[in-house]
C-alpha angles and dihedrals in degrees: 000000000000092000091049091053091048092051090048093051092046090051090051091056099042113107120250116233116227110199119199118182098155141008093267091060089050090057092045089055091049088059092046095051092044088059092053102053091129095048105043102158128161125316140193117204110220114196095158092108094055106107102156123104107287104240119197086241091062093046096053091043094052089048091053091043088060095041093046097051094040087057088054092053103266109141109221100189103171147006130219127208129179113271091206109106090212090068097093093187095059090041091055092047089053091049090060092046091248093163093054091044089051090057090047091053087247092288112151120264130171091222094070120099125231132174116247090248092065136061107225120257105263140177114230130211119197094247089053096059096097092050093045090053090052091051093051092050090048089050089058095042090053088061089062093252105151100194138122105262096188092114091055090050090051091052092049091050092052097044099042098041091047089058091057101033097046116009104061090213115207095211104026122244130311120202135187136169138193130198109213102201096186091053093038092227140120120222118202124188136181133178132194131181098223135126096288130249098273092052092046092053093044093050088055095044094049092048094046104031108007088242132132127202132202113248091260093049090048092051092047089050091051091051094051113107114273094359110135134151092218126021114201134168087255098058096026091218092278095132129208091299085082089068092054091048091053097045092044092049091051093042093241135134132260121202128178138171116193130165102314103346140080114208125196131182125173140143088277100034121051115208100314122175134197133184119257140171121281114292126192108239127327134305121192131186124185130186122207119191105223095208088064095054116105118264117250114257129205089253088065090069129073120214124203 
């Protein structure tokens, strides 16, 4: 009887391994953890089976997955990556010090390494947005890219301020960027853990007009020019349509997962949506083709 109790107690304290090898498994684990909010326990995050290209969208979402459930009391004690050097995904995660960042709850620290092709994973506070924009532009300028990055700054303004003005994120915002030299493009991604775009729009519509949209209707409304649930001096009331305008103009891609919808817009696909499992908050990734950015002009420089 004593041995049986000991085995039972040992089993109760052993960490549970959460394996994520694709985005669908991430969402499956969101559902699993949501069903265990009264029995959090210890967890190991296993990403060793992830072999797809590591998009910035995946990185910021995994970071917020850990931060979100830690805030709810789930004890993520360790992370596992593949030791095989041929696994490019695990190799990339190691190159950006993903393991150390995991143990630091993905809070920024100057001691972490990052290749010169990536902007470090960083948490963003609203008052930090101007400085973060400066850092991202400097990151691009340091690559010798002599272009006008105003459009990227506009996109960052819209994405980041929306997270704070509308989303009510439980764990702030996490951002990450990659410069893909072979494709001559910059990929920017952010993730919040807020109420999701459809809920944000419906809260506004019910309060103002006693109306309620489906998720698809709410997203379409949010991407209609000048529609916004909260116009502030920071976002100028332009709405999310501004992001589509910028990515379309620069022949890039726009990806978003929010609440129960995936949204994709690209040169070949125009604002398509598909149903998905519940997702905490909103994650957005935009691609800007650098060749399509405006050239710098002499008027862009100040001489003293």
